[in-house]
DSSP file (Angstrom, degrees, kcal/mol; ACC not computed):
  #  RESIDUE AA STRUCTURE BP1 BP2  ACC     N-H-->O    O-->H-N    N-H-->O    O-->H-N    TCO  KAPPA ALPHA  PHI   PSI    X-CA   Y-CA   Z-CA
    1    1 A M              0   0    0      0, 0.0     2,-0.4     0, 0.0    58,-0.1   0.000 360.0 360.0 360.0 123.5  133.3  130.6  130.2
    2    2 A K        -     0   0    0      2,-0.0     2,-0.3     3,-0.0     5,-0.0  -0.841 360.0-139.5-106.4 142.5  130.0  128.8  129.7
    3    3 A H    >   -     0   0    0     -2,-0.4     3,-2.1     1,-0.1     4,-0.4  -0.690  22.4-115.8 -99.8 154.2  127.9  129.2  126.6
    4    4 A L  G >  S+     0   0    0      1,-0.3     3,-1.6    -2,-0.3    -1,-0.1   0.864 113.8  59.5 -55.4 -39.2  124.1  129.4  126.5
    5    5 A Y  G 3  S+     0   0    0      1,-0.3    -1,-0.3     7,-0.0     4,-0.1   0.553  96.6  64.0 -70.9  -4.8  123.8  126.1  124.6
    6    6 A E  G <  S+     0   0    0     -3,-2.1    -1,-0.3     2,-0.1    -2,-0.2   0.548  83.8  95.7 -92.6  -8.7  125.6  124.3  127.4
    7    7 A Y  S <  S-     0   0    0     -3,-1.6     2,-0.0    -4,-0.4     5,-0.0  -0.512  83.5-103.0 -83.7 150.4  122.9  125.0  130.0
    8    8 A D    >>  -     0   0    0     -2,-0.2     4,-2.0     1,-0.1     3,-0.8  -0.333  35.2-110.3 -64.0 151.4  120.1  122.5  130.9
    9    9 A I  H 3> S+     0   0    0      1,-0.3     4,-2.4     2,-0.2     5,-0.2   0.841 116.9  56.8 -56.7 -37.6  116.7  123.3  129.4
   10   10 A K  H 3> S+     0   0    0      1,-0.2     4,-1.6     2,-0.2    -1,-0.3   0.849 107.1  49.4 -67.2 -30.9  115.2  124.3  132.8
   11   11 A I  H <> S+     0   0    0     -3,-0.8     4,-2.1     2,-0.2    -1,-0.2   0.905 110.8  49.7 -70.8 -41.6  117.9  126.9  133.3
   12   12 A L  H  X S+     0   0    0     -4,-2.0     4,-2.7     1,-0.2    -2,-0.2   0.859 108.1  53.9 -65.4 -34.8  117.3  128.3  129.8
   13   13 A L  H  X S+     0   0    0     -4,-2.4     4,-2.4     2,-0.2    -1,-0.2   0.898 107.3  50.8 -64.7 -39.3  113.6  128.4  130.7
   14   14 A A  H  X S+     0   0    0     -4,-1.6     4,-2.1     2,-0.2    -2,-0.2   0.894 110.6  49.7 -64.4 -38.6  114.4  130.4  133.8
   15   15 A L  H  X S+     0   0    0     -4,-2.1     4,-2.7     2,-0.2     5,-0.2   0.942 110.1  50.3 -62.1 -47.4  116.5  132.8  131.6
   16   16 A E  H  X S+     0   0    0     -4,-2.7     4,-1.4     1,-0.2    -2,-0.2   0.906 112.4  46.4 -58.8 -43.4  113.6  133.2  129.2
   17   17 A R  H  <>S+     0   0    0     -4,-2.4     5,-2.4     2,-0.2    -1,-0.2   0.853 110.9  53.3 -68.5 -35.2  111.2  134.0  131.9
   18   18 A S  H ><5S+     0   0    0     -4,-2.1     3,-1.7     1,-0.2    -2,-0.2   0.908 106.8  51.1 -65.5 -42.0  113.7  136.4  133.5
   19   19 A V  H 3<5S+     0   0    0     -4,-2.7    -1,-0.2     1,-0.3    -2,-0.2   0.852 104.4  59.1 -61.4 -33.5  114.0  138.2  130.2
   20   20 A A  T 3<5S-     0   0    0     -4,-1.4    -1,-0.3    -5,-0.2    -2,-0.2   0.532 126.3-103.9 -73.2  -4.9  110.2  138.4  130.2
   21   21 A G  T < 5 +     0   0    0     -3,-1.7     2,-1.1     1,-0.2    -3,-0.2   0.590  68.7 150.6  95.5  11.3  110.4  140.3  133.4
   22   22 A K    >>< -     0   0    0     -5,-2.4     4,-1.4     1,-0.2     3,-1.0  -0.671  28.8-164.9 -81.5 100.2  109.4  137.5  135.8
   23   23 A E  H 3> S+     0   0    0     -2,-1.1     4,-2.6     1,-0.3     5,-0.2   0.809  81.2  62.0 -58.6 -36.5  111.3  138.6  139.0
   24   24 A D  H 3> S+     0   0    0      1,-0.2     4,-1.9     2,-0.2    -1,-0.3   0.849 104.7  48.5 -63.3 -32.8  110.9  135.2  140.7
   25   25 A F  H <> S+     0   0    0     -3,-1.0     4,-2.4     2,-0.2    -1,-0.2   0.862 109.3  52.8 -73.2 -35.9  112.9  133.5  138.0
   26   26 A L  H  X S+     0   0    0     -4,-1.4     4,-2.2     2,-0.2    -2,-0.2   0.931 110.4  47.3 -62.3 -45.9  115.6  136.1  138.1
   27   27 A V  H  X S+     0   0    0     -4,-2.6     4,-2.7     1,-0.2    -2,-0.2   0.898 109.6  54.5 -61.9 -40.7  115.9  135.6  141.9
   28   28 A W  H  X S+     0   0    0     -4,-1.9     4,-1.0     1,-0.2    -2,-0.2   0.921 107.8  49.2 -60.3 -44.3  116.0  131.8  141.3
   29   29 A L  H  <>S+     0   0    0     -4,-2.4     5,-2.6     1,-0.2     3,-0.5   0.923 113.4  47.4 -59.9 -44.0  118.9  132.2  138.8
   30   30 A L  H ><5S+     0   0    0     -4,-2.2     3,-0.8     1,-0.2    -2,-0.2   0.900 115.4  43.0 -64.4 -41.7  120.8  134.4  141.3
   31   31 A T  H 3<5S+     0   0    0     -4,-2.7    -1,-0.2     1,-0.2    -2,-0.2   0.522 111.5  55.2 -86.8  -4.5  120.2  132.1  144.3
   32   32 A N  T 3<5S-     0   0    0     -4,-1.0    -1,-0.2    -3,-0.5    -2,-0.2   0.114 123.0 -88.5-117.5  21.6  121.0  128.8  142.4
   33   33 A G  T < 5S+     0   0    0     -3,-0.8    -3,-0.2    -4,-0.1     3,-0.2   0.725  95.6 109.0  89.0  22.7  124.4  129.7  141.0
   34   34 A Y    >>< +     0   0    0     -5,-2.6     4,-1.9    -6,-0.2     3,-0.7  -0.355  22.7 144.4-125.2  53.1  123.7  131.4  137.7
   35   35 A P  H 3> S+     0   0    0      0, 0.0     4,-2.6     0, 0.0     5,-0.2   0.818  71.9  60.8 -62.9 -28.7  124.6  135.0  138.3
   36   36 A E  H 3> S+     0   0    0      2,-0.2     4,-2.0     1,-0.2     5,-0.1   0.862 106.9  44.9 -66.0 -34.8  125.8  135.3  134.7
   37   37 A L  H <> S+     0   0    0     -3,-0.7     4,-2.6     2,-0.2    -1,-0.2   0.861 112.1  51.1 -77.1 -35.7  122.4  134.5  133.4
   38   38 A A  H  X S+     0   0    0     -4,-1.9     4,-2.4     2,-0.2    -2,-0.2   0.917 112.0  48.0 -63.4 -42.0  120.7  136.8  135.8
   39   39 A A  H  X S+     0   0    0     -4,-2.6     4,-2.9     2,-0.2    -2,-0.2   0.902 110.6  51.5 -65.3 -40.3  123.1  139.5  134.7
   40   40 A L  H  X S+     0   0    0     -4,-2.0     4,-2.7     2,-0.2    -2,-0.2   0.938 110.5  47.9 -61.5 -46.3  122.3  138.7  131.0
   41   41 A A  H  X S+     0   0    0     -4,-2.6     4,-1.5     1,-0.2    -2,-0.2   0.919 114.2  46.9 -60.4 -43.4  118.6  139.0  131.6
   42   42 A N  H  <>S+     0   0    0     -4,-2.4     5,-2.5     2,-0.2    -1,-0.2   0.889 111.0  52.0 -66.0 -38.6  119.0  142.3  133.5
   43   43 A A  H ><5S+     0   0    0     -4,-2.9     3,-2.1     1,-0.2    -2,-0.2   0.930 107.7  51.8 -62.5 -45.0  121.3  143.6  130.7
   44   44 A I  H 3<5S+     0   0    0     -4,-2.7    -1,-0.2     1,-0.3    -2,-0.2   0.849 106.5  54.9 -59.0 -34.0  118.7  142.7  128.1
   45   45 A R  T 3<5S-     0   0    0     -4,-1.5    -1,-0.3    -5,-0.2    -2,-0.2   0.290 130.3 -95.7 -86.4  11.1  116.2  144.6  130.1
   46   46 A G  T < 5S+     0   0    0     -3,-2.1     2,-0.8     1,-0.2    -3,-0.2   0.622  70.3 151.3  94.9  14.0  118.5  147.7  130.0
   47   47 A N     >< -     0   0    0     -5,-2.5     4,-1.5     1,-0.2     3,-0.3  -0.711  27.3-166.3 -85.6 110.1  120.4  147.5  133.3
   48   48 A G  H  > S+     0   0    0     -2,-0.8     4,-2.3     1,-0.2     5,-0.2   0.843  87.4  58.2 -63.7 -35.7  123.8  149.1  132.8
   49   49 A D  H  > S+     0   0    0      1,-0.2     4,-2.2     2,-0.2    -1,-0.2   0.879 104.5  52.4 -62.1 -36.5  125.2  147.7  136.0
   50   50 A A  H  > S+     0   0    0     -3,-0.3     4,-2.4     2,-0.2    -1,-0.2   0.890 107.7  51.1 -66.9 -39.5  124.5  144.2  134.7
   51   51 A I  H  X S+     0   0    0     -4,-1.5     4,-2.1     2,-0.2    -2,-0.2   0.936 111.1  47.8 -62.3 -46.0  126.3  144.9  131.5
   52   52 A R  H  X S+     0   0    0     -4,-2.3     4,-2.8     1,-0.2    -2,-0.2   0.888 110.2  53.0 -62.3 -39.1  129.4  146.1  133.4
   53   53 A W  H  X S+     0   0    0     -4,-2.2     4,-1.8     2,-0.2     6,-0.2   0.929 107.7  51.4 -61.6 -45.2  129.1  143.0  135.6
   54   54 A L  H  <>S+     0   0    0     -4,-2.4     5,-3.3     1,-0.2    -2,-0.2   0.930 113.2  44.3 -57.6 -46.5  129.2  140.8  132.6
   55   55 A I  H ><5S+     0   0    0     -4,-2.1     3,-1.4     1,-0.2     5,-0.2   0.926 113.2  50.3 -66.2 -45.6  132.3  142.5  131.2
   56   56 A R  H 3<5S+     0   0    0     -4,-2.8    -1,-0.2     1,-0.3    -2,-0.2   0.792 112.2  48.9 -62.4 -28.1  134.1  142.5  134.5
   57   57 A N  T 3<5S-     0   0    0     -4,-1.8    -1,-0.3    -5,-0.2    -2,-0.2   0.162 123.3 -96.2-105.0  17.9  133.4  138.8  135.0
   58   58 A G  T < 5S+     0   0    0     -3,-1.4     3,-0.3     1,-0.1    -3,-0.2   0.680  88.7 119.8  84.0  18.7  134.5  137.5  131.6
   59   59 A Y    >>< +     0   0    0     -5,-3.3     4,-1.9    -6,-0.2     3,-0.8  -0.297  20.6 139.3-109.4  47.6  131.2  137.4  129.8
   60   60 A N  H 3> S+     0   0    0      1,-0.3     4,-2.9    -5,-0.2     5,-0.2   0.857  70.3  59.4 -57.6 -35.4  132.0  139.8  127.1
   61   61 A H  H 3> S+     0   0    0     -3,-0.3     4,-2.0     1,-0.2    -1,-0.3   0.841 105.2  48.7 -65.3 -32.3  130.2  137.6  124.6
   62   62 A Y  H <> S+     0   0    0     -3,-0.8     4,-2.5     2,-0.2    -1,-0.2   0.901 111.8  48.8 -71.8 -40.4  127.0  138.0  126.6
   63   63 A A  H  X S+     0   0    0     -4,-1.9     4,-1.8     2,-0.2    -2,-0.2   0.916 113.9  46.2 -64.2 -42.4  127.4  141.8  126.8
   64   64 A A  H  X S+     0   0    0     -4,-2.9     4,-3.1     2,-0.2     5,-0.2   0.902 111.1  52.6 -66.5 -40.2  128.0  141.9  123.0
   65   65 A F  H  X S+     0   0    0     -4,-2.0     4,-2.7    -5,-0.2    -2,-0.2   0.923 105.6  55.0 -60.2 -43.8  125.1  139.6  122.4
   66   66 A D  H  X S+     0   0    0     -4,-2.5     4,-0.5     1,-0.2    -1,-0.2   0.930 114.3  40.0 -54.5 -47.9  122.8  141.9  124.4
   67   67 A A  H >X>S+     0   0    0     -4,-1.8     5,-1.9     1,-0.2     4,-1.5   0.916 116.4  49.8 -68.7 -43.2  123.8  144.8  122.2
   68   68 A A  H 3<5S+     0   0    0     -4,-3.1    -2,-0.2     1,-0.2    -1,-0.2   0.821 100.0  65.3 -66.7 -31.6  123.7  142.9  119.0
   69   69 A A  H 3<5S+     0   0    0     -4,-2.7    -1,-0.2    -5,-0.2    -2,-0.2   0.730 110.7  35.5 -66.3 -21.4  120.3  141.4  119.7
   70   70 A V  H <<5S-     0   0    0     -3,-0.9    -2,-0.2    -4,-0.5    -1,-0.1   0.898 133.6 -55.9 -97.8 -66.3  118.7  144.8  119.5
   71   71 A D  T  <5S+     0   0    0     -4,-1.5     2,-1.1     1,-0.0    -3,-0.2   0.370  84.5 125.3-163.4   9.3  120.4  146.9  116.8
   72   72 A D     >< -     0   0    0     -5,-1.9     4,-1.8     1,-0.2     5,-0.1  -0.687  28.5-179.1 -89.6 100.4  124.1  147.3  117.4
   73   73 A D  H  > S+     0   0    0     -2,-1.1     4,-2.5     1,-0.2    -1,-0.2   0.806  81.6  59.2 -68.1 -29.8  125.8  146.1  114.2
   74   74 A R  H  > S+     0   0    0      2,-0.2     4,-2.3     1,-0.2    -1,-0.2   0.912 106.6  47.5 -64.5 -40.8  129.3  146.8  115.7
   75   75 A A  H  > S+     0   0    0      2,-0.2     4,-2.4     1,-0.2    -2,-0.2   0.889 110.4  52.5 -66.2 -38.5  128.5  144.3  118.5
   76   76 A L  H  X S+     0   0    0     -4,-1.8     4,-2.2     1,-0.2    -2,-0.2   0.916 110.5  47.6 -62.6 -42.7  127.2  141.8  115.9
   77   77 A R  H  X S+     0   0    0     -4,-2.5     4,-3.5     2,-0.2     5,-0.2   0.895 109.0  54.6 -64.5 -39.5  130.5  142.2  114.0
   78   78 A W  H  X S+     0   0    0     -4,-2.3     4,-1.9     2,-0.2    -2,-0.2   0.934 109.0  47.9 -59.7 -45.7  132.5  141.7  117.2
   79   79 A L  H  <>S+     0   0    0     -4,-2.4     5,-3.0     1,-0.2    -1,-0.2   0.927 115.0  45.6 -59.4 -44.8  130.7  138.4  117.8
   80   80 A D  H ><5S+     0   0    0     -4,-2.2     3,-1.7     1,-0.2    -2,-0.2   0.930 111.2  51.4 -65.1 -46.2  131.3  137.3  114.3
   81   81 A D  H 3<5S+     0   0    0     -4,-3.5    -1,-0.2     1,-0.3    -2,-0.2   0.806 112.0  48.0 -61.2 -30.0  135.0  138.4  114.4
   82   82 A H  T 3<5S-     0   0    0     -4,-1.9    -1,-0.3    -5,-0.2    -2,-0.2   0.218 118.0-112.3 -98.1  14.0  135.5  136.4  117.6
   83   83 A H  T < 5 +     0   0    0     -3,-1.7     2,-0.9     1,-0.2     3,-0.2   0.819  67.1 145.4  62.6  35.9  133.8  133.4  116.2
   84   84 A F     >< +     0   0    0     -5,-3.0     4,-1.8     1,-0.2     3,-0.4  -0.516  15.0 159.5 -95.1  62.6  130.7  133.4  118.4
   85   85 A D  H  >  +     0   0    0     -2,-0.9     4,-2.3     1,-0.2    -1,-0.2   0.840  66.2  56.5 -58.6 -39.0  128.6  132.1  115.6
   86   86 A F  H  > S+     0   0    0     -3,-0.2     4,-2.5     1,-0.2    -1,-0.2   0.917 108.7  46.9 -60.1 -43.8  125.8  130.8  117.9
   87   87 A Y  H  > S+     0   0    0     -3,-0.4     4,-2.6     2,-0.2    -1,-0.2   0.820 108.1  56.2 -71.1 -30.7  125.3  134.3  119.4
   88   88 A V  H  X S+     0   0    0     -4,-1.8     4,-2.4     2,-0.2    -1,-0.2   0.952 111.3  44.1 -61.2 -48.5  125.4  135.9  115.9
   89   89 A L  H  X S+     0   0    0     -4,-2.3     4,-2.4     2,-0.2    -2,-0.2   0.905 114.0  49.3 -63.4 -41.7  122.5  133.6  114.9
   90   90 A L  H  X S+     0   0    0     -4,-2.5     4,-2.3     2,-0.2    -1,-0.2   0.902 111.2  49.5 -66.8 -39.5  120.6  134.2  118.2
   91   91 A A  H  X S+     0   0    0     -4,-2.6     4,-1.3     2,-0.2    -1,-0.2   0.911 111.2  49.9 -63.4 -41.6  121.0  138.0  117.8
   92   92 A Q  H  <>S+     0   0    0     -4,-2.4     5,-2.7     1,-0.2    -2,-0.2   0.895 109.3  51.6 -64.4 -38.8  119.7  137.7  114.3
   93   93 A A  H ><5S+     0   0    0     -4,-2.4     3,-1.8     1,-0.2    -1,-0.2   0.904 107.2  53.0 -62.9 -40.4  116.8  135.7  115.5
   94   94 A A  H 3<5S+     0   0    0     -4,-2.3    -1,-0.2     1,-0.3    -2,-0.2   0.783 105.1  55.2 -65.5 -25.7  116.1  138.4  118.1
   95   95 A R  T 3<5S-     0   0    0     -4,-1.3    -1,-0.3    -5,-0.1    -2,-0.2   0.316 125.7-107.0 -86.2   7.1  116.0  140.9  115.3
   96   96 A N  T < 5 +     0   0    0     -3,-1.8     2,-0.7     1,-0.2    -3,-0.2   0.766  58.3 166.6  73.0  29.6  113.4  138.7  113.6
   97   97 A D     >< -     0   0    0     -5,-2.7     4,-2.2     1,-0.2    -1,-0.2  -0.676  26.4-154.3 -74.4 113.5  115.6  137.2  110.9
   98   98 A Q  H  > S+     0   0    0     -2,-0.7     4,-2.5     1,-0.2    -1,-0.2   0.812  90.1  55.9 -65.7 -32.1  113.5  134.4  109.6
   99   99 A K  H  > S+     0   0    0      2,-0.2     4,-1.9     1,-0.2    -1,-0.2   0.912 109.6  46.7 -65.5 -41.3  116.6  132.4  108.4
  100  100 A A  H  > S+     0   0    0     -3,-0.2     4,-1.9     2,-0.2    -2,-0.2   0.917 112.6  49.4 -66.4 -42.8  118.1  132.4  111.8
  101  101 A I  H  X S+     0   0    0     -4,-2.2     4,-2.4     1,-0.2    -2,-0.2   0.920 110.8  50.3 -61.4 -43.5  114.8  131.5  113.4
  102  102 A A  H  X S+     0   0    0     -4,-2.5     4,-2.8     1,-0.2    -1,-0.2   0.858 105.2  57.9 -63.4 -35.3  114.5  128.6  110.9
  103  103 A W  H  X S+     0   0    0     -4,-1.9     4,-0.8     2,-0.2    -1,-0.2   0.938 110.0  43.2 -59.7 -47.3  118.0  127.5  111.8
  104  104 A F  H ><>S+     0   0    0     -4,-1.9     5,-2.7     1,-0.2     3,-0.6   0.919 115.4  48.8 -65.0 -43.5  117.0  127.1  115.5
  105  105 A R  H ><5S+     0   0    0     -4,-2.4     3,-1.8     1,-0.2    -2,-0.2   0.891 105.6  56.7 -65.4 -39.0  113.7  125.4  114.6
  106  106 A S  H 3<5S+     0   0    0     -4,-2.8    -1,-0.2     1,-0.3    -2,-0.2   0.736 110.0  46.8 -66.1 -20.2  115.3  122.9  112.2
  107  107 A R  T <<5S-     0   0    0     -4,-0.8    -1,-0.3    -3,-0.6    -2,-0.2   0.246 117.0-114.1-102.9  10.7  117.6  121.8  115.0
  108  108 A K  T < 5S+     0   0    0     -3,-1.8    -3,-0.2     1,-0.1     3,-0.2   0.877  72.5 138.4  58.2  41.0  114.7  121.5  117.5
  109  109 A L    >>< +     0   0    0     -5,-2.7     3,-1.4     1,-0.2     4,-0.9  -0.405  11.0 150.2-109.0  51.9  116.2  124.4  119.6
  110  110 A E  H 3>  +     0   0    0      1,-0.3     4,-2.5     2,-0.2     3,-0.2   0.778  61.4  69.5 -58.7 -30.4  112.8  126.1  120.3
  111  111 A I  H 3> S+     0   0    0      1,-0.2     4,-2.3     2,-0.2    -1,-0.3   0.872  99.0  50.1 -58.6 -35.8  114.0  127.5  123.6
  112  112 A F  H <> S+     0   0    0     -3,-1.4     4,-2.4     2,-0.2    -1,-0.2   0.819 107.4  53.0 -74.8 -29.1  116.3  129.8  121.8
  113  113 A V  H  X S+     0   0    0     -4,-0.9     4,-2.6    -3,-0.2    -2,-0.2   0.914 110.2  49.4 -65.3 -42.3  113.5  131.0  119.5
  114  114 A R  H  X S+     0   0    0     -4,-2.5     4,-2.3     2,-0.2    -2,-0.2   0.911 110.8  48.7 -63.1 -42.7  111.5  131.7  122.7
  115  115 A I  H  X S+     0   0    0     -4,-2.3     4,-2.3     2,-0.2    -1,-0.2   0.935 112.2  49.2 -62.3 -45.2  114.5  133.6  124.2
  116  116 A A  H  X S+     0   0    0     -4,-2.4     4,-2.6     1,-0.2    -2,-0.2   0.902 110.3  51.1 -60.5 -41.6  114.8  135.6  120.9
  117  117 A E  H  X S+     0   0    0     -4,-2.6     4,-2.8     2,-0.2    -1,-0.2   0.892 109.0  50.5 -64.1 -39.5  111.1  136.4  120.9
  118  118 A Q  H  X S+     0   0    0     -4,-2.3     4,-2.5     2,-0.2    -2,-0.2   0.910 111.0  49.0 -64.4 -41.7  111.2  137.6  124.5
  119  119 A I  H  X S+     0   0    0     -4,-2.3     4,-3.0     2,-0.2     5,-0.2   0.946 113.7  46.2 -62.4 -47.4  114.2  139.9  123.7
  120  120 A R  H  X S+     0   0    0     -4,-2.6     4,-2.8     1,-0.2    -2,-0.2   0.916 111.7  51.6 -61.3 -44.2  112.3  141.2  120.6
  121  121 A H  H  X S+     0   0    0     -4,-2.8     4,-0.8     2,-0.2    -1,-0.2   0.920 114.0  43.4 -60.0 -44.8  109.1  141.7  122.6
  122  122 A F  H >< S+     0   0    0     -4,-2.5     3,-0.8     1,-0.2    -2,-0.2   0.945 115.1  48.4 -66.0 -47.5  110.9  143.7  125.3
  123  123 A A  H >< S+     0   0    0     -4,-3.0     3,-1.6     1,-0.3    -2,-0.2   0.872 105.9  57.8 -62.7 -37.6  113.0  145.7  122.8
  124  124 A D  H 3< S+     0   0    0     -4,-2.8    -1,-0.3     1,-0.3    -2,-0.2   0.768 105.3  52.0 -64.2 -24.3  109.9  146.6  120.7
  125  125 A G  T << S+     0   0    0     -4,-0.8    -1,-0.3    -3,-0.8     2,-0.3   0.382  97.7  89.3 -91.9   4.0  108.3  148.1  123.8
  126  126 A Q    <   -     0   0    0     -3,-1.6     2,-0.5    -4,-0.2    -3,-0.0  -0.673  66.7-139.6-104.8 156.0  111.3  150.4  124.6
  127  127 A T        -     0   0    0     -2,-0.3     2,-0.3     2,-0.0    -2,-0.0  -0.972  29.3-144.1-107.5 122.1  112.3  153.8  123.6
  128  128 A F        -     0   0    0     -2,-0.5     2,-0.8    -5,-0.1    -5,-0.0  -0.644   8.5-129.1 -93.9 145.1  116.0  153.9  122.9
  129  129 A D    >   -     0   0    0     -2,-0.3     3,-1.8     1,-0.1    -1,-0.0  -0.816  14.5-160.8 -88.5 109.9  118.4  156.8  123.7
  130  130 A H  T 3  S+     0   0    0     -2,-0.8    -1,-0.1     1,-0.3    -2,-0.0   0.555  88.1  65.0 -71.8  -6.4  120.3  157.4  120.5
  131  131 A H  T 3  S+     0   0    0      2,-0.1    -1,-0.3     3,-0.0     2,-0.1   0.516  75.7 116.0 -89.8  -6.7  122.9  159.2  122.6
  132  132 A K  S <  S-     0   0    0     -3,-1.8    -4,-0.0     1,-0.1     0, 0.0  -0.376  79.2-104.3 -63.9 137.3  123.9  156.0  124.4
  133  133 A M        -     0   0    0      1,-0.1    -1,-0.1    -2,-0.1    -2,-0.1  -0.439  38.0-126.1 -64.8 130.4  127.4  154.9  123.7
  134  134 A P              0   0    0      0, 0.0    -1,-0.1     0, 0.0   -67,-0.0  -0.286 360.0 360.0 -74.0 164.8  127.4  151.9  121.2
  135  135 A F              0   0    0    -71,-0.1    -2,-0.1   -72,-0.1   -67,-0.0   0.505 360.0 360.0 -59.2 360.0  129.2  148.7  122.0
């Protein structure tokens, strides 16, 4: 299991661009050995198959992060209960929590602020189905 903070900056930039909907970056992730990041980007953009792929392939923390980053407090608690502190902070940053954003900035981790902003930007433009099963 690899964590987001373990990837090289250029890989994280490709993830950020994929979350922004740039298909060529998504294809690049897929064809260069990063299917978990392509699935995460697709999950963030609402693809249920991508969420199932993450869970089937041992990336439960990415699936929980996807849910927590938008509004799923149960997923946020799951991350916290399983000691995925980094993903708790990143989800909070995606929810526009200024303390979490400041935490990333104070550590010069601007790429994660950018990823959080892309998630927020995408989520703000969506209409959510309140009948959807929570994490």
